Every structure is written in C-alpha cells, then in structure tokens.
DOMIMI-584641 format. One record per residue: x, y, z of N, C-alpha, C, O, CB in turn; residue number from 1; chain. Coordinates in steps of 0.1 Angstrom, whole numbers, plus 5000, padded with zeros to 4 digits. Each point is the difference from the previous one (the first is absolute). Glycine has a CB too. Layout:
     nx     ny     nz    cax    cay    caz     cx     cy     cz     ox     oy     oz    cbx    cby    cbz   num   cadena
      X      Y      Z      X      Y      Z      X      Y      Z      X      Y      Z      X      Y      Z   NUM        A
...
//
This chain:
     nx     ny     nz    cax    cay    caz     cx     cy     cz     ox     oy     oz    cbx    cby    cbz   num   cadena
   2156   4388   0848   4991   4992   5008   5008   4988   5003   5006   4994   4991   4972   5016   5000     1        A
   5023   4984   5022   5006   4989   5004   4991   4987   4998   4988   5000   5003   5025   5016   5014     2        A
   4993   4975   4977   4994   4987   4999   5006   4991   5010   5012   5000   5002   4983   5004   4975     3        A
   4998   4987   5030   5004   4990   5010   5003   4987   4993   4992   4995   4992   4994   5016   5026     4        A
   5027   4983   4985   5002   4987   4996   4994   4990   5009   5005   4997   5010   5015   5012   4979     5        A
   4968   4986   5007   4993   4992   5009   5007   4987   5005   4996   4995   5010   4984   5015   4979     6        A
   5029   4985   5004   5007   4988   5005   5009   5004   5011   5004   4991   5008   4995   5000   4970     7        A
   5005   5021   5024   5008   5005   5012   4992   5004   5012   5005   5003   5010   5011   5004   4974     8        A
   4970   4993   5014   4991   5004   5011   4997   4988   5010   4997   4989   4995   4992   5029   4989     9        A
   5013   4985   5028   4998   4990   5010   4986   4994   5001   4998   4989   5003   5020   5022   5010    10        A
   4973   4999   4983   4986   4996   5001   4996   4991   4988   4992   4991   5001   5003   5031   5010    11        A
   5012   4980   4978   4998   4991   4989   5006   4987   5003   4993   4989   4997   5006   5029   4986    12        A
   5013   4981   5022   5006   4988   5004   4992   4991   5010   4998   4988   4998   5024   5024   4998    13        A
   4973   4995   5014   4991   4994   5010   4987   4994   4993   4996   4989   5004   5014   5027   5014    14        A
   4984   4992   4974   4989   4997   4992   5002   4987   4991   4992   4991   4999   5002   5033   5001    15        A
   5018   4975   4995   5004   4988   4992   5001   4987   5009   4995   4989   4997   5018   5027   4986    16        A
   4993   4987   5029   5001   4990   5010   4986   4994   5005   4998   4988   5002   5025   5023   5005    17        A
   4969   4999   4995   4986   4995   5004   4993   4992   4989   4994   4990   5003   5004   5030   5011    18        A
   5003   4986   4974   4994   4993   4988   5005   4985   4999   4992   4991   4997   5005   5031   4992    19        A
   5016   4977   5013   5006   4987   5000   4996   4991   5011   4999   4988   4998   5019   5022   4991    20        A
   4980   4996   5022   4996   4991   5012   4985   4995   4998   4997   4989   5003   5019   5025   5012    21        A
   4976   4995   4979   4986   4997   4997   5001   4988   4991   4994   4990   5002   4997   5034   5001    22        A
   5016   4978   4985   5001   4989   4991   5004   4987   5005   4995   4990   4996   5011   5027   4989    23        A
   5004   4983   5025   5003   4988   5007   4990   4994   5008   4999   4987   4999   5022   5021   5000    24        A
   4971   4999   5008   4989   4995   5008   4989   4995   4993   4994   4990   5004   5013   5025   5012    25        A
   4990   4990   4972   4989   4996   4992   5002   4987   4993   4991   4994   4995   5006   5030   5001    26        A
   5016   4971   5005   5002   4986   4995   4992   4990   5009   4997   4989   4995   5025   5018   4996    27        A
   4976   4996   5021   4993   4992   5010   4985   5002   5001   4993   4992   5007   5029   5008   5004    28        A
   4974   5009   4982   4985   5002   5001   4992   4990   4993   5005   4994   4991   4999   5030   5011    29        A
   4983   4973   5003   4993   4991   4993   4996   5003   4985   4999   5012   4996   4993   4983   5026    30        A
   5008   4995   4970   4997   5002   4985   4988   5008   4997   5000   5008   4991   5011   4971   5005    31        A
   4979   5019   5013   4987   5007   4997   5000   5015   5001   4992   5007   4995   4997   4972   5013    32        A
   5022   5026   5000   5002   5014   5001   5008   5006   4989   5002   5013   5000   4996   4983   5024    33        A
   5006   4996   4966   5009   5005   4990   4993   5013   4993   5008   5010   4997   5002   4966   5000    34        A
   4979   5024   5000   4993   5012   4993   4992   5009   5009   4993   5009   4995   5006   4977   4985    35        A
   5003   5013   5033   4994   5009   5010   5010   5007   5008   5007   5009   4995   4972   4976   5005    36        A
   5023   5011   5012   5008   5006   5010   5013   4999   4995   5007   5011   5000   4979   4984   5018    37        A
   5021   4995   4977   5014   4999   4996   5002   5009   4988   5011   5006   4999   4991   4970   5010    38        A
   4989   5026   4982   5001   5010   4989   5001   5014   5005   5009   5007   4996   4978   4979   4989    39        A
   5004   5017   5025   5000   5013   5005   5013   5003   5007   5006   5011   4998   4970   4988   5005    40        A
   5028   4992   5006   5012   5002   5007   5013   5003   4991   5008   5009   5002   4981   4975   5016    41        A
   5011   5007   4972   5012   5002   4990   4998   5014   4994   5010   5007   4999   4992   4968   4996    42        A
   4987   5029   5000   4998   5012   4991   5004   5012   5009   5007   5009   4996   4973   4980   4989    43        A
   5014   5012   5029   5003   5012   5007   5015   5001   5005   5006   5010   5001   4969   4989   5005    44        A
   5031   4988   4996   5014   5001   5005   5009   5004   4989   5010   5006   5002   4985   4976   5015    45        A
   5002   5015   4971   5009   5004   4988   4997   5015   4998   5008   5008   4996   4991   4967   4992    46        A
   4988   5029   5014   4996   5014   4999   5009   5009   5008   5003   5012   4996   4974   4980   5000    47        A
   5027   5003   5016   5008   5009   5009   5013   5006   4993   5001   5012   4998   4991   4974   5021    48        A
   5017   5005   4977   5012   5005   4995   4999   5005   4985   5007   5009   4996   5005   4975   5019    49        A
   4977   5010   4978   4998   5005   4986   4996   5015   5000   5004   5007   4991   4988   4970   5003    50        A
   4999   5027   5015   4996   5014   5000   5012   5010   5004   5000   5011   4996   4976   4981   5009    51        A
   5033   5003   5003   5011   5008   5004   5009   5002   4987   5005   5010   4997   4994   4982   5029    52        A
   5003   4997   4967   5008   5000   4988   4994   5010   4989   5007   5008   4994   5000   4968   5011    53        A
   4980   5022   4994   4994   5008   4989   4999   5015   5004   5004   5009   4992   4982   4970   5001    54        A
   5011   5024   5019   5000   5014   5005   5014   5006   5000   5001   5012   4998   4981   4982   5016    55        A
   5029   4999   4987   5013   5005   5001   5004   5008   4987   5009   5008   5000   4996   4974   5017    56        A
   4988   5015   4973   5003   5007   4986   4992   5012   4998   5001   5007   4990   5004   4972   5000    57        A
   4986   5025   5021   4992   5011   4999   5006   5012   5009   5010   4998   5007   4970   4986   4988    58        A
   5013   5027   5004   5003   5011   5009   4997   4996   5013   4993   4990   5003   5003   5027   4980    59        A
   5010   4991   5027   4998   4996   5015   4985   5001   5003   4995   4991   5008   5028   5018   4999    60        A
   4970   5000   4988   4986   5001   5004   4991   4988   4994   4991   4995   5007   5012   5032   4993    61        A
   5001   4968   4988   4994   4989   4995   5004   4986   5007   4993   4990   5001   5007   5024   4977    62        A
   5014   4987   5026   5006   4989   5006   4992   4997   5013   4998   4989   5005   5025   5016   4985    63        A
   4974   5007   5016   4992   4998   5014   4987   4992   4999   4996   4992   5008   5013   5031   4999    64        A
   4985   4980   4981   4988   4992   4997   5002   4985   4999   4993   4992   5005   4999   5028   4983    65        A
   5019   4977   5004   5004   4985   4999   5003   4994   5014   4996   4989   5003   5014   5015   4975    66        A
   4997   5005   5030   5002   4995   5013   4988   4998   5008   5000   4991   5009   5021   5019   4990    67        A
   4970   4998   4999   4986   4997   5007   4993   4987   4996   4994   4993   5008   5003   5032   4993    68        A
   5005   4973   4985   4994   4987   4995   5008   4989   5007   4994   4990   5005   5000   5019   4972    69        A
   5019   4991   5024   5008   4989   5005   4997   4998   5015   4998   4989   5004   5021   5015   4980    70        A
   4979   5007   5023   4995   4999   5014   4987   4993   5001   4998   4991   5008   5013   5029   4998    71        A
   4980   4985   4985   4987   4992   5001   5001   4986   4998   4993   4993   5007   4997   5026   4984    72        A
   5018   4977   4999   5002   4986   4997   5006   4992   5013   4996   4989   5003   5009   5017   4972    73        A
   5003   5001   5033   5005   4994   5012   4990   4999   5011   5001   4990   5008   5020   5020   4985    74        A
   4970   4999   5008   4989   4998   5009   4991   4989   4996   4995   4992   5009   5008   5031   4995    75        A
   4994   4976   4983   4992   4989   4995   5006   4987   5001   4993   4990   5002   4998   5025   4983    76        A
   5023   4985   5013   5006   4987   5002   5000   4996   5015   4998   4988   5003   5017   5016   4977    77        A
   4987   5004   5029   4999   4998   5014   4986   4993   5004   4999   4990   5007   5017   5029   4997    78        A
   4973   4988   4990   4986   4995   5002   4998   4985   4994   4993   4992   5006   4999   5034   4993    79        A
   5014   4972   4990   4999   4987   4994   5007   4990   5007   4996   4988   5001   5001   5022   4977    80        A
   5015   4994   5028   5007   4990   5009   4992   4996   5012   4999   4989   5004   5024   5022   4988    81        A
   4970   4999   5014   4991   4998   5012   4989   4990   4996   4997   4991   5008   5007   5032   5000    82        A
   4991   4978   4980   4990   4989   4995   5006   4987   4999   4994   4990   5003   4994   5026   4985    83        A
   5025   4984   5006   5008   4987   4998   5002   4994   5014   4998   4988   5001   5013   5020   4979    84        A
   4992   5000   5029   5004   4994   5014   4987   4995   5005   4999   4988   5004   5020   5029   5002    85        A
   4969   4990   4993   4988   4995   5005   4996   4986   4993   4993   4992   5007   4999   5032   4998    86        A
   5012   4974   4983   4996   4988   4994   5010   4989   5001   5000   4990   4994   4986   5024   4991    87        A
   5024   4990   5024   5011   4990   5004   5009   4996   4988   5006   4989   4999   4978   5002   5019    88        A
   5017   5018   4972   5009   4998   4989   5014   5004   5003   5010   4996   4994   4971   5007   4991    89        A
   5021   5006   5025   5012   5004   5005   5000   4999   5016   4990   5003   5006   5014   5011   4973    90        A
   5008   4984   5028   5000   4998   5013   5003   5014   5006   5003   5009   4993   5004   4966   5005    91        A
   4993   5026   5015   5002   5012   5008   5014   5006   4998   5003   5012   4999   4981   4979   5018    92        A
   5025   4999   4982   5014   5005   4999   5002   5006   4986   5007   5011   4999   5001   4972   5017    93        A
   4987   5012   4973   5001   5005   4987   4993   5013   4999   5005   5009   4994   4996   4968   4998    94        A
   4987   5023   5013   4992   5012   5000   5007   5012   5006   5002   5011   4995   4978   4975   5006    95        A
   5026   5011   5012   5006   5011   5007   5013   5005   4993   5002   5012   5000   4989   4978   5021    96        A
   5017   5001   4973   5011   5004   4992   4996   5010   4988   5006   5010   4998   5004   4967   5009    97        A
   4980   5018   4986   4996   5008   4989   4994   5014   5004   5002   5010   4994   4994   4968   4993    98        A
   4995   5021   5024   4995   5012   5005   5010   5011   5003   4999   5011   4997   4982   4975   5012    99        A
   5031   5008   4999   5010   5009   5004   5007   5007   4988   5003   5011   5000   5000   4975   5021   100        A
   4999   5006   4968   5006   5005   4988   4990   5010   4994   5005   5011   4995   5008   4968   5000   101        A
   4976   5019   5004   4990   5009   4994   4999   5013   5008   5001   5011   4994   4985   4970   4998   102        A
   5014   5018   5021   5000   5011   5008   5012   5009   4999   4999   5012   4999   4989   4976   5016   103        A
   5024   5005   4984   5013   5007   4997   5000   5008   4987   5005   5011   4999   5005   4971   5015   104        A
   4984   5010   4975   4999   5006   4988   4991   5013   5001   5003   5010   4993   5002   4968   4997   105        A
   4984   5021   5016   4990   5011   5002   5007   5013   5006   4999   5011   4996   4981   4970   5007   106        A
   5028   5015   5008   5007   5012   5007   5010   5006   4990   5001   5012   4999   4996   4976   5025   107        A
   5012   5004   4970   5009   5005   4992   4995   5007   4989   5006   5010   4996   5007   4973   5011   108        A
   4976   5012   4986   4995   5006   4989   4992   5014   5003   5000   5009   4992   4999   4968   4998   109        A
   4995   5024   5021   4993   5012   5005   5011   5010   5002   4999   5012   4996   4980   4976   5016   110        A
   5032   5009   4995   5012   5009   5002   5006   5005   4987   5002   5012   4999   5004   4976   5022   111        A
   4995   5002   4969   5006   5004   4988   4990   5010   4993   5005   5010   4994   5008   4967   5004   112        A
   4975   5020   5002   4990   5008   4994   5000   5013   5005   4998   5010   4992   4990   4971   5005   113        A
   5013   5022   5017   5000   5012   5006   5013   5009   4996   5001   5012   5001   4986   4977   5019   114        A
   5023   5003   4975   5012   5009   4996   5000   5003   4985   5010   5007   4995   5003   4983   5024   115        A
   4977   5006   4973   4999   5004   4987   4997   5015   4999   4993   5006   5008   4999   4970   4987   116        A
   5013   5031   4995   4998   5015   5000   4988   5002   4991   4995   5011   4997   5030   4995   5007   117        A
//
C-alpha cells in the first residue's frame, strides 16, 4: 500500500497557504467577531490541509473520504468569506484573491482525488 507524503502534495501546500492567508486577514477583523465568524474562518481554513495530512496516512479509499472533508471545508470557507465581504470585513480585492486560491485548490483537489485508486 502506498502512503502519500502530504508535505510534498501541492494540494496540501496550497491548503497551508490559504490557512495562512486567512490567519493574516483575521488580524483586521473586529474584536466582536473573535468567537463567531473569525473562529469559523480559522477552523475551516485549518481543516483544509489538516484533513489532507490525516488522510495521507490511510488507504486510498479512506484518503478519498478525507479529501471530501477537505473539499467541504473549502466550500464552507468560501461561503464564510462571502459573509465577511458583505459585512465589509474584507474588500473586493482580498475576497477575489482568496476566492481564486480556493477555486484553484478545489480544481486541483478534485483532480487528485479522481486519480486515487
């Protein structure tokens, strides 16, 4: 059985980049959001690469499930960013940059998942 070295996976690397980008923008969020939207954004962004890492130690069939969870977190993150943009916590430029990265992650991850045996 082949195990994947998650640190070498481009999807994990992009997931880490997205999580770090989210962490950076949360520094500018209002304090009253600390336990609400900020917390949710942080948790689901960290969930993206974390599930890839955890799943990489499993069989490909099981890994595929963890990929599904990671993808779900990426869609959740995008939705939360839409809310943050609506509340004017992030501007259009920041939103568009993050959305582009998330969409790239989703495309790459779906392709990777399709190639699992």
